[in-house]
Structure formats: C-alpha cells, structure tokens
C-alpha positions in Angstrom: 135.4 108.8 130.1 137.4 108.1 127.0 136.1 110.1 124.0 135.2 108.3 120.8 137.5 109.2 117.9 134.7 110.6 115.7 134.1 114.0 114.0 130.5 115.1 114.6 129.3 118.2 112.8 126.1 120.0 114.0 124.3 121.7 111.2 121.8 124.5 111.4 120.9 127.7 109.6 120.6 131.3 110.8 118.0 132.0 108.1 114.5 132.2 109.5 112.3 129.4 108.2 115.3 127.1 107.3 116.5 126.0 110.7 114.7 123.4 112.8 117.3 123.9 115.6 117.6 127.0 117.7 120.9 128.5 118.9 120.1 127.4 122.5 119.5 123.8 121.3 122.6 123.8 119.2 124.8 125.0 122.1 123.3 122.4 124.4 123.9 119.6 121.9 127.5 120.8 121.3 128.2 120.6 125.0 126.9 117.0 125.2 128.7 115.8 122.2 132.0 117.4 123.2 132.1 115.2 126.3 131.9 112.0 124.2 133.6 112.7 120.8 137.1 113.9 119.9 136.0 116.5 117.3 132.6 118.4 117.4 131.9 121.3 115.2 129.0 123.6 114.3 128.3 124.4 110.6 126.0 127.2 109.7 124.4 126.3 106.3 122.6 129.2 104.7 123.4 128.4 101.1 124.5 125.7 98.7 128.1 127.0 99.0 127.9 126.3 102.8 126.6 122.8 102.0 129.5 122.2 99.7 131.9 123.3 102.5 130.3 120.9 104.9 130.9 118.0 102.5 134.6 119.1 102.1 135.1 118.8 105.9 134.1 115.0 105.6 132.5 114.6 109.1 131.8 111.0 110.4 128.3 112.1 111.1 126.1 115.2 110.7 123.7 116.1 113.5 120.9 117.4 111.3 119.2 120.6 112.5 117.6 121.6 109.2 115.9 120.1 106.2 116.9 122.2 103.1 118.6 125.2 101.7 117.4 127.3 98.7 119.2 127.6 95.5 121.0 130.9 95.0 119.4 131.9 91.7 116.3 131.3 89.6 116.2 129.5 86.3 114.1 131.3 83.6 111.2 128.8 84.1 111.2 129.0 87.9 109.0 131.3 90.0 110.8 130.6 93.3 114.1 129.1 94.5 114.3 125.3 94.4 115.0 123.3 97.6 118.2 121.4 98.0 117.5 118.8 100.7 120.4 118.5 103.1 119.8 114.8 103.8 119.6 114.0 100.0 122.8 116.0 99.4 124.6 114.2 102.2 123.4 110.8 100.8 124.8 111.7 97.4 128.2 112.4 99.0 128.1 109.3 101.3 128.0 111.3 104.5 125.8 109.9 107.3 123.5 112.0 109.3 120.9 111.7 112.1 117.3 111.1 111.6 115.2 110.5 108.5 115.9 110.6 104.8 114.8 113.2 102.2 111.7 111.4 101.2 110.3 111.3 104.8 111.3 115.0 105.4 109.5 116.0 102.2 106.3 114.3 103.4 106.6 115.7 106.9 107.1 119.2 105.5 104.1 119.0 103.1 101.1 118.5 105.4 98.5 117.7 102.7 100.8 115.1 101.2 101.5 113.6 104.6 97.7 113.3 105.2 97.3 111.6 101.8 99.9 109.1 102.7 98.2 108.4 106.0 94.8 107.9 104.4 96.3 105.5 101.9 97.6 103.5 104.8 94.1 103.3 106.2 94.9 105.4 109.2 92.7 108.1 110.8 93.3 111.8 110.2 90.8 114.7 110.2 88.9 115.4 106.9 90.4 118.2 105.0 90.8 120.3 101.9 93.5 122.7 100.7 93.4 126.2 99.4 96.5 127.0 97.4 98.3 130.3 97.5 96.4 133.1 95.8 93.5 130.7 95.1 90.1 132.4 95.3 88.1 130.7 98.0 84.5 129.8 97.0 81.8 128.4 99.3 81.7 125.3 97.0 85.3 124.6 98.0 84.1 123.7 101.5 83.6 119.9 101.7 83.6 119.4 105.5 81.5 120.9 108.2 82.2 123.8 110.5 83.9 124.4 112.9 87.2 124.1 110.9 90.8 124.4 111.8 93.2 126.3 109.5 97.0 126.2 109.4 99.7 126.8 106.8 100.5 123.8 104.6 104.2 124.0 105.0 105.0 125.2 108.5 105.6 123.4 111.8 106.2 124.2 115.5 102.8 125.9 115.8 103.7 128.6 113.3 100.6 130.3 111.9 98.4 128.8 114.7 96.6 130.9 117.3 93.1 131.4 118.7 91.9 132.5 115.2 92.8 129.2 113.7 89.3 127.8 114.6 86.6 129.3 112.4 82.8 128.9 112.5 81.7 130.7 109.3 82.7 131.2 105.7 83.6 134.8 106.4 86.0 133.8 109.2 87.5 131.1 107.0 88.1 133.5 104.2 89.8 136.1 106.5 92.0 133.4 107.9 93.1 132.0 104.5 93.9 135.6 103.4 96.0 136.1 106.5 98.0 132.9 106.0 98.6 133.8 102.4 99.8 137.3 103.3 101.9 136.5 106.4 103.4 133.1 105.5 103.2 133.1 101.7 101.6 129.7 102.0 98.6 127.7 101.1 96.1 126.8 103.8 95.3 123.3 105.1 91.7 123.3 106.3 90.7 120.4 108.6 87.8 119.3 110.6 88.2 120.6 114.1 88.6 117.9 116.6 87.4 118.9 120.1 89.1 116.1 122.1 92.4 115.8 124.1 95.7 116.2 122.4 98.8 114.0 122.6 102.4 114.2 121.4 104.2 111.0 120.8 108.0 110.8 120.9 109.4 107.9 118.9 113.0 106.8 119.4 114.8 103.7 118.2 117.0 101.6 120.5 120.3 100.8 118.6 120.9 97.8 120.9 117.7 96.0 120.0 116.3 97.8 116.9 113.0 98.2 118.7 111.2 101.5 118.9 110.2 103.2 122.1 106.9 104.9 121.5 106.3 107.5 124.3 103.0 109.5 124.4 102.3 112.4 126.7 99.1 114.5 126.9 99.5 118.2 126.2 97.1 120.7 127.8 97.4 124.2 126.5 96.1 127.2 128.5 92.5 128.2 127.5 92.4 131.2 125.2 89.8 133.9 125.3 87.2 131.6 123.7 87.9 128.8 126.1 89.7 126.7 123.5 93.0 125.0 124.2 95.3 125.4 121.2 99.0 124.6 121.0 99.8 127.8 119.2 103.2 129.2 118.4 103.0 131.5 121.4 102.1 128.6 123.8 104.9 126.4 122.5 107.5 129.2 122.6 106.5 130.2 126.1 106.5 126.6 127.2 103.2 127.1 129.1 101.4 123.8 128.1 101.1 121.0 130.6 102.8 117.7 129.7 101.2 114.8 131.5 101.8 111.0 131.6 99.1 109.0 129.9 97.7 106.6 132.5 94.7 105.1 130.7 96.3 102.0 129.3 93.7 101.4 126.7 93.9 104.9 125.3 97.7 104.8 125.6 97.8 101.7 123.5 95.6 103.2 120.8 97.7 106.4 120.7 101.0 104.5 120.5 99.7 102.2 117.8 98.5 105.1 115.6 101.8 107.0 116.2 104.0 104.1 115.2 101.9 103.3 112.2 102.1 106.9 111.0 105.8 107.0 111.6 106.2 103.9 109.5 103.8 105.1 106.7 105.8 108.3 106.4 109.0 106.3 105.9 110.6 108.0 109.0 113.5 106.4 110.9 115.4 106.7 114.1 113.4 109.4 115.9 110.6 111.9 115.5 107.4 113.3 117.0 103.8 112.5 116.0 101.0 114.7 117.1 97.5 113.2 117.7 94.1 114.5 118.8 90.9 112.8 119.8 87.6 113.4 118.1 84.3 113.9 120.0 84.0 110.1 120.3 87.5 109.8 121.8 89.1 108.2 118.7 92.7 109.2 118.0 93.5 111.0 114.7 96.9 112.0 113.2 97.5 115.7 113.1 101.1 116.2 111.9 104.7 114.9 112.2 107.9 116.6 113.1 111.0 114.6 112.2 113.4 117.2 113.6 111.6 118.0 116.9 112.9 120.4 119.5 115.5 118.7 121.7 116.0 121.4 124.4 116.0 120.0 127.9 112.7 120.7 129.6 111.2 122.4 126.5 109.3 120.8 123.7 107.3 117.6 123.8 110.0 115.2 122.6 112.4 115.6 125.5 109.5 115.8 128.0 108.0 112.5 126.6 111.4 110.8 126.9 111.8 112.0 130.5 108.2 111.1 131.5 108.0 107.7 129.9 111.5 106.2 130.2 113.4 108.6 132.5 115.9 109.6 129.7 117.7 112.8 130.5 118.9 115.3 127.9 122.4 113.8 127.5 121.3 110.2 127.1 118.6 111.3 124.5 121.2 113.1 122.4 123.8 110.3 122.6 121.1 107.8 121.6 120.2 109.8 118.5 123.9 110.1 117.5 124.5 106.4 118.1 121.7 105.5 115.7 123.3 107.6 113.0 126.7 106.0 113.6 125.2 102.5 113.6 123.5 103.1 110.3 126.8 104.4 108.9 128.4 101.0 109.5 131.0 102.7 111.7 130.5 100.3 114.6 132.1 97.1 113.2 134.9 97.1 115.7 134.1 95.2 118.9 135.7 97.7 121.2 133.5 100.5 119.8 130.3 98.4 120.2 131.3 97.6 123.8 131.9 101.3 124.6 128.4 102.2 123.3 126.8 99.4 125.3 128.5 100.6 128.4 127.6 104.2 127.6 123.9 103.4 127.2 123.9 101.4 130.4 125.5 104.2 132.4 123.1 106.9 131.1 120.1 107.9 133.1 117.9 105.8 130.9 115.2 103.5 132.4 114.4 100.7 130.0 110.7 99.7 129.5 
C-alpha cells in the first residue's frame, strides 16, 4: 500500500480531566495511521505553550483527542483558569482537525446547555434542574418528581455516576449534590429518572456521499445491589455492559431519528455518540452527547456500534474519521488522491448499508 504524503498529528493530554483519548487508544490510532500516511506524530498538549508548539509543526491534520487546555495564570478578575479550546485555536491558525468545532464541543461539555438546545429544537430530554457549585439546596428547588438521577454538569464517560446516582428522597439528593461538589468541583445536573432501556448511537459521516450512518446499539449494564442497571464509570471502564443489535425496526427508527436530530441541533459534524434512554412509556429521550468518544477496538459503544451495524473494523473506522477531516480541509482536490481514498474505503472491512 502506497502511503499518502500527509503529516497527521495525534493530540492528547496527560493531565487528568483534559484528555478524551487514553494512551491505549492513542497508540492504536498511531499504528493505524502509520500504515497509511508518511508522517504521523503524537503531541502531548498540557499547556498553551504545547498548543503553540503544535501550530509551529504545521500538520496537515490534527487527530483531536482533547477539547481544551487551561490558561497558565489567572487574571485579577478571574476565579479559575480560562479554557483555550483546541479546535478554536486550530481554526484561528488554519490547521484542520477531526470532528466537531468549538461551538459544538462547548455544548457537549456543558450538559445543561446541551439540554436547553435540545428543548429549543423541540426534541425530548428528561425534565431537569441544576444546582450550581456551592449553591445551598432547598426543597423548593426541586421542580420534578422523585426518583431523580444526578450527575456532574461537566463530565463525561460515566464520571461521577454510580449506584448512588438514583435518589428517592430530599436527604439522598442533598448528600449526592454535596458529594459531586466535593469530589468533582462541579455543579449537579438533576434529571427525571427514566426507567427504560438505554441506547448508544454512533454517528459517522461517509465522505464519499455526505450521508450519515446512524448506528444504534442497546446497552445493558450489570444490575447493581439495588437491581438498577446504570452505565457507571466502573461499568464503562471494566467493559462489562452488553452491547446488542437493535432488531425492533420501529424502535430503531425512532432512536436513529432522535439521535441524528440531536447531533444536528448541537451543531456537531463528522462523528460522535448520542446516548438515549426510554421512559416508562417506551419513548426515547436524549441523555447526553460525546463528540470525542472512545475509539478503542472492542471497547466503548462507538466502535461496537460501527462493528454491529455496518461491519466496520477499527482500522476502517479510524481512516474514515481522518478522511473526513482531510476532505473538509480541501486537501483532496487532486484526482489521484481522491481515487486512492475511494479504493481504500472499498478495500476496508466496511459493509455499506
């Protein structure tokens, strides 16, 4: 196989809470890209200085594995470091990257804002309210009925979620809010608890047709001590949830439609994951979005959904994501490059539907 003459830089952070890409995932992506491109590097971006160095290297494409870095110092009026969004910074310096833009990442990161956007688009999501950091919780703050589900407002990947996330009383709610405040320095998103089945939907654009593949799977977590099935941080990290094909065509259509509408409402592009749960009547509701989902082969719902729905293996999935970034960068004007990518897509283990 002739390698494409492109410089692809994989970007992640070693600071906890900044990177959306693990070392294992990074190494696997590096091995795949090294087979197809002449220059592949890994940049650790832990600071603004690291971000500046990345720009100096002038890669043809950044494979984005993080959303932002924090400024190195505080201004007098600031109480916490400001975020420098990697995607926005790269846009400013005309360097293309994989996945969504800053605006979509900001929405995906801020769960309450994402839910507000979804509601404005007339899409379903559980009723909710927010308790800010250090805000005193009062009984009058509760505007929805128990049981309730609580999670940090600005975390993903199941962080801050466990068997204690479902609460049935004001006392349990107060204890959970205090715990999230103390352990995650975060506000709390408090939602109606939906007792139905849970689905994860991988969305991946096809650079040859501009259509989106919308690929749902049902996720079934092991029952906890209370008999509840919660996709907690522990369940996700141990990879113990079942991932099943969705065979009910009517339900599958409803879940796919909601997921794609949410993806569009958030302004996302190229690829991402939308999580959905059914209420007691079986109606799908949006839970949250992850626009840099885990891409480890056999781990995480995005690769599993690609494999179950369209037969895409890890290599073809990664190359597809990179091709989308290169297409958007207008790097594919030459006919021979386009022909090479068409041939590559056809030769991958990628069953079209």
